[in-house]
C-alpha positions in Angstrom: -161.1 96.2 49.8 -163.2 93.2 48.7 -162.3 93.9 45.0 -158.6 93.2 46.0 -159.5 89.8 47.5 -158.2 87.1 45.2 -159.5 83.5 45.4 -158.3 80.3 43.7 -161.8 78.8 44.2 -163.4 79.6 40.9 -166.4 77.6 42.1 -167.3 80.7 44.2 -167.3 83.0 41.2 -170.7 84.4 40.1 -172.7 82.2 37.8 -175.4 84.7 37.0 -173.7 86.6 34.2 -172.0 89.1 36.6 -168.6 90.1 35.2 -165.4 89.4 37.2 -161.7 89.4 36.5 -159.5 86.3 36.1 -156.0 85.2 35.7 -156.4 82.8 32.7 -153.7 80.8 30.9 -151.0 83.1 32.4 -152.7 86.3 31.4 -154.9 88.8 33.2 -158.4 89.0 31.7 -160.3 92.1 32.8 -163.7 90.9 31.7 -164.9 87.4 32.3 -168.3 85.7 33.2 -170.2 82.5 33.3 -173.0 82.7 30.8 -176.1 81.2 32.6 -177.8 80.5 29.3 -175.0 78.4 27.7 -173.3 77.3 31.0 -170.0 78.5 29.4 -167.0 80.4 30.9 -166.5 83.4 28.6 -164.0 86.1 28.1 -164.5 89.5 26.4 -162.1 90.0 23.5 -159.1 88.5 25.4 -156.1 90.6 26.5 -154.8 90.9 22.9 -158.1 92.5 22.0 -158.1 90.9 18.5 -161.8 90.2 18.8 -164.7 92.1 20.3 -167.5 90.1 22.0 -167.9 87.2 24.4 -166.0 84.0 23.5 -166.2 80.7 25.4 -162.9 79.3 26.9 -161.7 76.5 29.1 -162.4 77.4 32.7 -159.8 74.9 33.9 -157.1 77.3 32.9 -158.3 79.9 35.4 -156.0 80.1 38.5 -157.5 83.2 40.2 -160.5 85.4 40.1 -161.7 88.6 41.7 -164.9 90.8 41.5 -164.9 93.8 39.4 -164.0 97.0 41.3 -166.7 99.4 42.3 -167.5 102.2 39.9 -166.1 105.6 40.8 -168.5 108.0 42.4 
């Protein structure tokens, strides 16, 4: 159930490189993280998937976040 718990407090999101999901700039982003080496908020390829790889974005446009769901067993 914790994977369904949304939080507006991005300050509580992991900052160790762990991936999580966000609602960013009006779009759901299934892969996001804070890069501990660069101290940047990053998204993987964005929802339009026009690029592959991590890209830095403005964290201030994040309104919600949630942990990644657990892997199926």
